[in-house]
C-alpha positions as CSV (number, residue, x, y, z in Angstrom):
1,M,86.6,-4.0,-16.6
2,S,86.7,-7.9,-17.6
3,D,85.0,-9.0,-20.5
4,S,82.8,-11.4,-17.4
5,D,82.7,-8.1,-15.2
6,I,80.4,-6.4,-17.8
7,Y,79.0,-9.4,-19.3
8,K,77.7,-9.6,-16.0
9,R,76.2,-6.6,-15.6
10,R,74.8,-7.1,-18.6
11,Y,72.9,-10.1,-18.0
12,E,71.2,-8.1,-14.6
13,R,70.0,-5.1,-16.4
14,E,68.7,-7.6,-18.2
15,R,66.9,-9.5,-15.3
16,K,66.1,-6.3,-13.6
17,A,64.4,-4.7,-17.4
18,R,62.2,-8.7,-18.0
19,K,61.2,-8.1,-14.2
20,E,59.9,-5.1,-14.1
21,A,58.1,-6.1,-17.6
22,E,56.9,-9.3,-15.6
23,Q,55.6,-7.0,-12.8
24,L,53.7,-4.7,-15.3
25,L,52.9,-7.3,-16.7
26,E,51.0,-8.8,-13.8
27,Q,50.1,-4.9,-12.8
28,K,48.5,-4.4,-15.8
29,S,46.7,-7.5,-16.1
30,L,45.0,-7.6,-12.6
31,E,43.7,-4.3,-14.0
32,L,41.9,-5.7,-17.1
33,Y,40.6,-8.1,-14.7
34,E,39.2,-5.4,-12.7
35,T,38.2,-3.1,-14.4
36,N,36.2,-6.5,-16.9
37,L,35.0,-7.9,-14.0
38,A,33.7,-4.0,-12.7
39,I,32.0,-3.7,-16.1
40,A,30.2,-7.1,-15.6
41,Q,28.5,-6.0,-12.2
42,L,27.7,-3.0,-13.5
43,N,25.8,-4.9,-16.6
44,E,24.6,-7.5,-14.3
45,Q,22.8,-4.3,-12.3
46,L,21.1,-3.0,-15.4
47,E,19.9,-6.0,-16.2
48,K,18.4,-6.1,-12.7
49,Q,17.4,-2.9,-13.2
50,V,16.0,-2.6,-16.3
51,V,13.5,-6.5,-15.4
52,D,12.5,-4.5,-12.0
53,R,11.6,-1.3,-13.9
54,T,10.2,-3.0,-16.7
55,S,8.1,-5.1,-13.9
56,K,7.1,-2.1,-12.6
57,L,6.3,-0.7,-15.0
58,K,3.8,-3.7,-16.2
59,E,2.3,-3.5,-12.6
60,A,1.5,0.2,-13.4
61,K,0.4,-0.4,-16.6
62,D,-2.0,-4.1,-15.3
63,E,-3.2,-1.4,-12.1
64,L,-3.5,1.7,-14.6
65,E,-6.2,-0.5,-16.6
66,M,-7.9,-1.8,-13.9
67,I,-8.3,1.5,-12.3
68,A,-9.9,2.7,-15.1
69,Y,-12.3,-0.7,-15.8
70,I,-12.9,-0.4,-11.8
71,A,-13.9,3.4,-11.8
72,S,-16.1,3.2,-14.6
73,H,-17.7,1.2,-14.0
74,D,-18.5,1.8,-10.5
75,L,-19.1,5.0,-11.5
76,K,-22.0,4.1,-14.3
77,T,-24.2,3.2,-11.0
78,P,-24.3,7.0,-9.4
79,L,-24.7,7.7,-12.8
80,R,-27.4,5.7,-14.4
81,S,-29.4,6.2,-10.9
82,I,-29.0,10.0,-11.1
83,S,-29.9,10.3,-14.7
84,H,-32.7,8.7,-14.0
85,V,-34.2,10.6,-10.9
86,S,-33.9,12.9,-13.4
87,S,-36.2,12.1,-15.8
88,W,-38.9,10.9,-13.0
89,L,-38.2,14.9,-11.8
90,E,-38.5,15.6,-14.9
91,E,-41.8,13.9,-15.3
92,D,-43.5,15.2,-12.0
93,I,-43.2,18.4,-12.5
94,Q,-44.5,19.0,-16.4
95,A,-47.7,16.6,-14.6
96,G,-47.8,19.7,-11.8
97,D,-47.0,17.1,-9.3
98,Y,-44.5,18.5,-6.6
99,S,-45.0,15.6,-4.1
100,E,-42.1,14.3,-4.0
101,V,-39.6,16.6,-5.6
102,F,-37.5,17.2,-2.6
103,N,-36.8,13.5,-2.2
104,Y,-36.1,13.7,-5.5
105,T,-33.1,15.6,-5.0
106,S,-32.3,14.3,-2.3
107,M,-31.1,11.2,-4.0
108,L,-29.6,13.2,-6.7
109,K,-27.6,15.2,-3.5
110,R,-26.5,11.3,-2.5
111,R,-25.5,9.9,-5.7
112,V,-23.7,13.4,-6.6
113,E,-21.7,13.3,-2.9
114,R,-21.1,9.4,-4.1
115,I,-19.5,10.2,-7.1
116,E,-17.5,12.7,-4.8
117,T,-16.4,9.9,-3.2
118,L,-15.5,8.0,-5.6
119,L,-12.9,10.1,-7.5
120,N,-11.4,11.2,-4.3
121,S,-10.7,8.0,-3.0
122,L,-9.2,6.9,-6.4
123,I,-7.0,10.0,-6.6
124,E,-5.7,9.5,-2.6
125,Y,-4.9,5.6,-4.0
126,T,-3.0,6.5,-7.1
127,N,-1.4,9.3,-5.2
128,L,-0.3,6.5,-2.9
129,N,3.9,6.5,-4.4
130,Q,3.6,9.6,-4.2
131,E,3.7,10.6,-0.5
132,I,6.7,11.3,1.1
133,L,8.2,8.8,3.1
134,D,9.1,10.4,6.4
135,H,10.4,7.9,8.3
136,R,10.7,9.3,12.2
137,E,10.1,8.0,15.6
138,V,6.4,7.2,16.4
139,D,4.5,6.5,19.7
140,V,2.1,3.8,17.5
141,Q,0.9,4.2,21.4
142,E,-1.0,7.4,20.6
143,L,-1.4,7.6,17.0
144,V,-4.1,4.8,18.0
145,T,-5.9,6.0,20.5
146,K,-6.8,9.4,18.8
147,I,-7.9,7.8,15.6
148,I,-10.3,5.4,17.9
149,V,-11.4,8.3,19.4
150,H,-12.1,9.6,16.3
151,E,-13.7,7.1,15.1
152,K,-16.1,5.7,18.0
153,E,-17.4,9.2,18.1
154,G,-21.6,8.7,18.0
155,Q,-20.7,4.6,18.4
156,N,-21.2,2.7,21.6
157,L,-17.8,1.3,21.8
158,D,-16.0,-0.8,23.8
159,W,-12.2,-0.9,23.0
160,Q,-8.8,-1.7,24.3
161,I,-5.6,-1.7,23.1
162,K,-2.7,-5.0,24.6
163,P,-0.1,-5.1,25.3
164,K,0.4,-1.1,25.0
165,L,1.8,-0.8,21.3
166,P,5.3,0.7,20.2
167,K,7.2,2.9,19.3
168,M,9.2,2.7,15.9
169,K,10.7,4.0,13.5
170,A,8.6,4.5,10.3
171,S,6.5,6.8,8.0
172,K,3.4,8.5,10.2
173,V,1.3,8.8,7.3
174,L,1.3,5.3,5.4
175,L,0.9,3.8,9.1
176,E,-1.7,6.3,10.3
177,K,-3.1,5.3,7.1
178,V,-3.6,1.8,7.8
179,F,-4.6,1.6,11.4
180,K,-7.0,4.2,10.0
181,N,-9.1,2.1,7.4
182,L,-8.7,-0.9,9.2
183,I,-10.2,1.0,12.2
184,H,-13.1,2.4,10.8
185,N,-13.8,-0.5,9.0
186,A,-14.2,-1.9,11.9
187,I,-16.1,0.0,13.5
188,F,-18.0,1.0,10.2
189,Y,-19.6,-2.4,8.9
190,N,-20.7,-3.5,12.5
191,N,-23.8,-3.6,12.4
192,K,-23.9,-4.6,16.7
193,E,-25.3,-2.5,19.0
194,D,-22.6,-3.5,21.3
195,K,-19.5,-3.1,19.6
196,S,-16.0,-4.7,20.9
197,L,-12.4,-3.5,19.4
198,K,-8.9,-4.6,20.1
199,I,-5.9,-3.8,19.6
200,G,-3.4,-6.3,19.7
201,F,0.8,-6.0,18.8
202,E,3.8,-8.8,18.6
203,K,7.3,-7.9,18.3
204,R,8.7,-10.2,15.1
205,L,12.4,-11.0,14.5
206,E,12.5,-8.3,11.6
207,S,9.0,-6.7,11.8
208,Y,6.5,-6.0,14.3
209,L,3.0,-7.5,14.2
210,F,-0.1,-5.3,14.5
211,S,-3.8,-7.0,14.5
212,V,-7.1,-5.0,14.6
213,S,-9.7,-6.9,15.7
214,D,-14.2,-6.2,16.0
215,N,-16.8,-8.4,17.4
216,G,-18.9,-8.2,14.1
217,N,-20.9,-10.2,11.7
218,G,-17.6,-11.5,10.1
219,I,-16.9,-12.0,6.4
220,D,-17.6,-15.1,4.1
221,P,-14.0,-16.9,3.0
222,R,-15.8,-16.5,0.0
223,F,-14.8,-13.3,-0.4
224,S,-11.2,-13.2,1.7
225,K,-9.6,-11.6,-2.2
226,K,-12.8,-9.3,-3.2
227,I,-12.4,-7.2,-0.3
228,F,-8.6,-6.1,-0.9
229,E,-10.0,-5.1,-5.1
230,L,-10.3,-1.3,-5.4
231,F,-14.2,-0.2,-4.5
232,Q,-15.0,-3.3,-4.1
233,T,-18.0,-4.0,-0.7
234,L,-19.3,-6.8,0.8
235,S,-23.3,-4.4,0.7
236,R,-24.7,-3.1,-2.0
237,K,-22.9,0.3,-3.2
238,D,-26.5,2.0,-2.9
239,E,-26.7,1.3,0.9
240,N,-24.2,3.7,2.2
241,D,-22.1,5.0,1.6
242,S,-18.4,3.6,1.7
243,S,-16.0,3.7,-1.5
244,G,-14.9,0.2,-0.7
245,I,-11.0,1.5,-1.3
246,G,-9.9,1.4,2.3
247,L,-8.3,-2.1,2.4
248,P,-7.1,-1.8,-1.2
249,I,-5.0,1.2,0.0
250,A,-4.1,0.1,3.5
251,K,-3.5,-3.3,1.8
252,K,-1.1,-0.9,-0.8
253,I,0.6,0.2,2.1
254,V,1.9,-2.8,3.9
255,M,2.9,-4.2,0.8
256,S,5.4,-1.3,-0.5
257,Q,6.8,-1.2,3.3
258,G,7.8,-5.4,2.6
259,G,5.0,-6.5,5.3
260,D,2.2,-8.0,4.5
261,I,-1.9,-7.9,5.7
262,W,-4.7,-11.3,5.9
263,F,-7.8,-11.9,7.8
264,E,-9.2,-14.2,10.1
265,S,-12.8,-14.2,10.8
266,E,-16.2,-16.3,12.0
267,P,-19.4,-15.9,11.1
268,Q,-21.3,-13.5,13.5
269,I,-18.2,-13.1,16.1
270,G,-15.8,-11.2,14.4
271,T,-12.9,-10.5,12.5
272,T,-9.5,-10.1,12.9
273,F,-7.3,-7.8,10.1
274,Y,-4.0,-8.5,10.7
275,F,-0.7,-6.8,9.3
276,T,2.9,-6.5,9.3
277,W,5.6,-3.6,9.4
278,K,8.9,-4.6,8.8
279,S,11.4,-3.0,11.0
280,I,14.1,-0.7,10.6
């Protein structure tokens, strides 16, 4: 083999080795780039999770403080009443006057029931986040019809569902709570002798729009935010047994499902509550 052949073979080996080294370097550089990209994406995801969780923790903290304040404030009213009535009852018994004993004990019983209602409602509200989200096909027409038949018992109510409500994938438990609270309020707060209830529906691009209308006294626009607050009612707290928790529950559920809830109202004409439910 000549010297030129030897040099040529040596050159080819060196060229091949350089090419393999360059390919290996290129491969390792690509792997390093992909690793750095994955780390950057992971960091971005972690930062987003931290921000989201921090926001949720703040919301939970704010909600807990609000619940503690409102609950203690609303519990004071029946407790104060219990204290007053107990004092009256004690004074009358000591004076040998038993004429108002039955009335006093009835008042005490109602106030205790009021406290129980408030506490049960508070537990229901705080436990909403722990509801099992069993998404399945729900026959909304059947669901709403059963609620109306139950809620209208003993009431002079003219009701209609138009158009027919859909079958949709949703958490039946949560959807039922929303409709139950809205329908209950539409009947419970309607003081008219001939009550009217209408349920409406419209399919949108990515959601369902439902409406619950009544022919009640209407809601003053000044209370548009108040009615969605915990334990808030538009009548005196000792005038009815409502806990003022129905609309806050409905709002919390609807918002958790990516929807929205609002109302339109006319004095002495009635109120319509609307809510959207994201389609799956």
